[in-house]
C-alpha positions in Angstrom: 0.0 -0.1 0.3 1.4 3.7 -0.7 0.8 6.3 1.2 -1.2 8.4 -0.9 -3.9 5.5 -0.7 -3.8 6.5 3.1 -6.1 8.4 4.1 -5.6 11.1 6.6 -7.9 11.2 9.8 -8.7 13.9 10.3 -9.1 15.1 14.2 -12.5 14.9 15.3 -14.8 17.9 16.3 -15.8 18.4 20.3 -19.1 17.4 19.1 -18.4 14.0 17.4 -15.4 13.6 20.4 -18.1 13.5 23.1 -20.5 11.3 21.5 -17.6 8.5 20.5 -16.6 9.1 24.4 -20.6 8.2 25.3 -20.4 5.7 23.3 -17.2 4.3 24.4 -17.6 4.9 27.6 -21.4 2.8 26.9 -19.5 0.1 25.4 -17.5 0.1 28.4 -20.2 0.0 31.0 -22.4 -3.3 28.9 -19.2 -5.3 29.2 -19.0 -4.4 33.1 -22.3 -5.6 33.5 -21.7 -8.7 31.7 -19.0 -9.0 33.4 -20.1 -9.2 37.4 -23.4 -11.0 35.8 -21.1 -14.4 35.5 -19.1 -13.3 38.4 -22.5 -13.2 40.3 -23.4 -16.7 38.6 -20.4 -19.0 39.4 -20.6 -17.4 42.8 -23.9 -18.7 43.4 -23.1 -22.1 41.1 -20.3 -22.4 44.2 -23.2 -21.9 46.7 -24.9 -24.3 45.1 -22.3 -27.1 44.7 -21.3 -26.0 47.9 -24.0 -26.7 49.9 -25.0 -29.7 47.8 -21.5 -31.0 48.7 -22.0 -30.3 52.5 -25.7 -32.0 52.7 -24.9 -35.6 50.7 
C-alpha cells in the first residue's frame, strides 16, 4: 500500500469527540455489567455446589 492510498485521519470536532466518548463509555459499561453477571452466576453456582456437597 502506498502512502497516498492511506487517507489522513482528521481530528474529531468537539461534538464528535463527545459522542465517541459516550459510545465508548456505554460499551465499557455494558462489558462491566456482563462480567458482573457472570461473576454472580459463578458465585451462586459455587454456593449451590458447596451446599449439595455438604448435605451429601
